[in-house]
C-alpha positions in Angstrom: 42.6 15.7 -28.7 41.2 16.2 -25.2 38.6 13.6 -24.2 37.5 12.0 -20.9 40.8 10.1 -20.6 42.7 13.3 -20.5 41.1 14.0 -17.2 42.2 10.6 -15.7 45.2 10.9 -13.6 47.6 8.3 -12.0 48.1 8.7 -8.2 51.7 10.0 -9.1 50.6 12.7 -11.5 47.7 13.6 -9.3 50.0 14.5 -6.4 51.9 16.9 -8.6 48.8 18.8 -9.9 46.2 18.5 -7.2 45.0 21.8 -5.6 46.4 21.8 -2.1 43.1 23.3 -0.8 41.1 20.3 -2.2 39.9 18.1 0.7 40.1 14.4 0.0 39.7 11.2 2.0 42.3 8.5 2.2 40.2 5.8 0.7 42.6 4.5 -1.8 43.9 5.7 -5.1 41.6 8.0 -7.1 41.6 8.0 -10.8 39.5 11.2 -11.5 40.5 14.8 -11.1 37.6 16.1 -9.0 38.4 19.8 -9.7 36.3 19.7 -12.9 32.8 21.2 -12.4 30.4 18.6 -11.0 27.1 17.7 -12.5 23.8 17.1 -10.8 21.3 14.4 -11.0 19.5 14.0 -14.3 15.7 13.5 -13.9 13.2 12.7 -16.6 9.4 12.6 -16.6 7.5 11.5 -19.5 3.9 11.1 -20.6 2.9 9.0 -23.5 -0.2 9.5 -25.9 -2.3 7.1 -23.6 -1.6 9.2 -20.5 0.8 6.8 -19.0 3.5 8.6 -16.7 7.0 7.4 -16.4 10.0 8.8 -14.6 13.6 8.1 -14.1 16.7 9.6 -12.5 20.4 9.1 -12.4 22.9 10.1 -9.7 25.7 12.5 -10.2 28.1 10.4 -8.2 28.8 13.1 -5.7 32.6 13.2 -5.5 34.5 12.8 -2.3 31.3 11.7 -0.5 31.4 10.2 3.1 31.8 6.4 3.0 28.4 4.8 3.1 26.5 7.9 2.0 23.5 7.0 -0.1 22.1 10.0 -2.2 18.4 10.8 -2.9 18.3 9.3 -6.4 17.7 5.6 -5.4 15.2 6.5 -2.5 11.6 6.5 -3.6 9.9 9.7 -2.7 13.2 11.7 -2.6 14.8 11.9 -6.1 11.9 10.6 -7.9 8.2 9.7 -7.3 5.4 8.8 -9.7 1.8 7.8 -9.1 -0.3 6.9 -12.2 -3.3 8.8 -11.3 -2.0 11.9 -9.6 1.4 12.8 -11.2 5.2 12.5 -11.1 8.0 14.6 -9.7 11.8 14.5 -9.9 14.3 16.5 -8.0 18.0 17.4 -8.4 20.5 19.3 -6.4 21.7 19.0 -2.8 20.6 15.5 -1.9 20.6 16.0 1.8 18.0 18.8 1.3 15.8 16.6 -0.9 16.0 13.7 1.5 15.2 15.8 4.6 11.9 16.9 3.0 10.9 13.9 0.8 10.3 16.6 -1.9 9.1 14.4 -4.7 6.6 12.5 -2.6 5.5 15.8 -1.2 4.9 17.3 -4.7 2.9 14.3 -5.9 0.8 14.2 -2.7 0.0 17.9 -3.1 -1.2 17.2 -6.6 -3.2 14.3 -5.3 -5.0 16.9 -3.0 -5.8 19.0 -6.0 -2.9 21.4 -6.3 -1.6 22.3 -9.8 2.0 21.4 -10.4 3.2 25.0 -10.1 1.4 25.2 -6.7 2.8 21.9 -5.5 6.4 22.9 -6.4 6.0 26.3 -4.8 4.9 24.6 -1.5 8.0 22.3 -1.9 10.4 25.4 -2.2 8.6 26.8 0.9 9.2 23.5 2.8 12.8 23.7 2.0 13.2 27.2 3.2 11.2 26.4 6.4 13.2 23.2 7.1 16.8 24.3 6.5 19.0 27.3 6.8 19.8 27.5 3.1 23.3 28.7 2.3 24.4 30.4 -1.0 25.7 27.2 -2.6 22.5 25.1 -1.8 20.3 24.4 -4.9 17.3 22.2 -5.5 15.4 22.0 -8.9 12.3 20.1 -9.4 9.9 19.2 -12.2 6.3 18.0 -11.8 4.0 16.4 -14.4 0.3 15.4 -14.2 -1.3 12.5 -16.3 -3.1 15.3 -18.1 0.1 16.8 -19.4 0.3 19.9 -17.0 3.8 20.5 -15.8 5.9 23.0 -13.9 9.5 23.4 -12.7 10.9 25.3 -9.7 14.2 25.8 -8.1 15.6 27.4 -4.9 17.9 29.7 -6.9 18.4 30.8 -10.5 20.5 28.6 -12.8 18.2 25.6 -13.0 17.0 24.7 -16.5 14.5 22.1 -17.8 14.7 20.5 -21.2 11.1 20.3 -22.6 10.2 18.3 -25.6 6.8 17.7 -27.1 5.0 18.1 -30.5 4.9 21.9 -30.0 8.2 22.5 -28.1 11.9 21.5 -28.0 13.6 24.0 -25.7 15.6 24.6 -22.6 13.5 26.6 -20.1 15.0 28.6 -17.2 13.2 28.2 -13.7 11.9 31.4 -12.3 
């Protein structure tokens, strides 16, 4: 049976199987084989029946990161931002891109100024394109939600999906 423990390697076995092209830092023994596909931040936005917004995000634990690197997830206004009267937004993808533009704060601020969630997220994607020379491997996906229940998703590239669940829907939706 193959489970998570089958991907854990000792330093001795890792040296026999590690891809010679894999770049690593010498920061002590590693216990995980980082050749498996990585996973991005998971972000959640919720709205209860009383109209109360809540949000949360987790970090992917970016493998082989530079020592001291802090990702976008724990920084308010980067990976997650929520304002009880104006809305909430969450982002996933390349953290440096998200941090360089304060995307979730920007999305909520644009909704505060009267933009709909889809308009706010479209402006966020434009800000990314104006601020960075995006490369083929760069990806950022976002979700925005208002206290009235209006929501949108957007991403730089195809491949970003949002799980949506409410009384009338329980589905995975691809960003356009």
